C-alpha positions in Angstrom: 72.9 47.7 -2.5 71.5 49.6 0.8 73.1 48.8 4.3 70.7 46.8 6.2 70.1 47.6 9.7 68.3 45.7 12.6 67.5 48.2 15.4 67.0 46.9 18.9 65.4 49.6 21.2 65.1 48.9 25.1 61.7 50.7 26.2 60.7 51.0 29.9 63.1 50.3 32.7 62.3 53.8 34.2 64.4 52.9 37.0 67.5 52.4 34.6 66.8 55.5 32.8 66.9 57.3 35.9 70.0 55.8 37.2 71.4 56.7 34.0 70.4 60.4 34.4 71.9 60.6 38.0 75.1 59.5 36.5 75.5 62.4 34.6 75.8 62.7 30.8 79.5 61.8 30.5 79.3 58.7 32.7 76.0 57.4 31.1 77.5 57.7 27.6 80.5 55.9 28.7 78.3 53.1 30.3 76.2 53.1 27.2 79.3 52.9 24.8 80.6 49.7 27.1 77.5 47.9 27.1 76.6 48.3 23.4 80.3 47.2 22.6 79.8 44.1 24.7 76.4 43.5 23.3 78.0 43.9 19.4 80.8 41.8 20.0 78.6 38.9 21.4 76.8 39.3 18.1 79.7 39.4 16.2 80.7 36.2 17.9 77.6 34.7 16.8 77.6 35.7 13.5 81.4 34.3 13.0 79.8 30.9 14.4 76.9 30.9 11.8 78.6 32.4 8.6 79.4 29.8 5.7 82.7 28.8 5.4 84.5 27.4 1.9 88.2 26.6 2.5 90.7 27.4 0.0 92.3 30.3 -1.5 90.7 33.5 -1.0 92.9 35.5 -3.8 90.7 36.5 -6.7 92.1 38.0 -9.9 90.8 39.7 -13.2 92.0 41.3 -16.2 91.5 45.0 -16.8 90.6 46.5 -20.2 94.0 47.6 -20.7 95.3 44.1 -20.2 97.0 44.1 -16.7 96.1 41.4 -14.2 94.7 42.7 -10.8 94.5 40.5 -7.5 93.1 41.0 -4.3 92.8 39.0 -1.3 89.5 39.4 0.6 89.9 36.8 3.1 87.2 34.4 4.2 83.8 35.9 5.2 84.3 34.7 8.9 87.6 36.6 8.8 86.0 39.7 7.8 83.1 40.1 10.5 83.8 42.8 12.7 82.2 45.5 15.3 82.5 49.4 14.3 81.4 52.2 16.3 78.8 54.3 13.7 77.9 58.1 14.1 74.5 58.4 16.0 71.6 60.6 14.7 70.7 61.7 18.2 72.8 63.3 20.7 73.7 60.8 23.4 72.9 57.6 21.6 75.6 55.2 21.1 75.6 52.9 17.8 77.8 49.8 17.0 77.4 48.0 13.6 78.6 44.4 13.1 79.6 44.3 9.5 80.9 42.0 6.9 84.2 44.2 6.1 85.4 43.6 2.9 83.4 40.1 2.4 80.9 41.8 0.3 79.5 38.4 -0.8 78.2 37.8 2.8 75.2 40.2 1.6 74.7 38.1 -1.7 74.6 34.9 0.4 72.1 36.4 3.1 69.8 38.2 0.6 70.3 36.5 -2.6 70.7 38.2 -5.7 68.6 38.0 -9.0 70.7 34.8 -10.1 71.1 33.2 -6.7 68.7 32.2 -4.1 69.1 33.9 -0.6 70.9 31.4 1.9 70.4 33.2 5.2 73.0 33.0 7.8 72.9 36.4 9.8 69.4 37.0 10.4 68.8 33.2 12.0 71.6 33.9 14.3 70.3 37.2 15.2 66.8 35.9 16.1 68.4 33.1 18.0 70.9 35.4 20.2 69.5 38.8 20.4 67.8 38.3 23.6 71.1 37.3 25.2 72.5 40.6 23.8 70.2 42.6 25.2 70.9 40.8 28.8 74.4 41.2 28.4 73.8 45.3 27.6 71.3 45.5 30.6 73.8 43.6 32.9 76.5 45.8 32.1 74.6 48.8 32.5 73.6 47.7 35.7 77.1 46.7 37.0 78.4 50.2 35.7 75.6 52.0 37.6 76.5 50.0 40.9 80.1 51.3 40.2 79.2 54.9 39.8 76.9 54.9 42.8 79.6 53.5 45.0 82.2 56.3 43.9 79.2 58.9 44.5 78.6 57.4 47.8 82.4 57.3 48.6 82.8 60.9 47.5 80.0 62.2 49.9 81.5 60.1 52.7 84.8 62.0 52.4 82.8 65.3 52.8 
């Protein structure tokens, strides 16, 4: 099963883009990292709230062909939802993913299988909260740009 990704692209904001350029590449990348991480953590928390939960044991066991019994504890879906950084295809971009980790069955619930109808939980949460995530990103970027501007002004005043 191929990984599903949802891409959110912010277009416009010429002033924001200019301010990030003026910060320098290193600062702008750090600011983008922090802003993106906060937005991803916000979405992770919303996904945890929306994820189906079935109480009980999470230990699964199966018998191999050689007769040995193997056990694995994958945990509950809510416990496995994580944020992780991913490589960007473009230099200067920052990518964070919200994944279901070891809880592979979360994808089966979301998209269904040929034997089970889909019971979406992640997409509805995304649609409901994506604007909040963008607002969190923009707010964090703005505050970091202001901090960088204060530092630059302070350095110029000392000269």
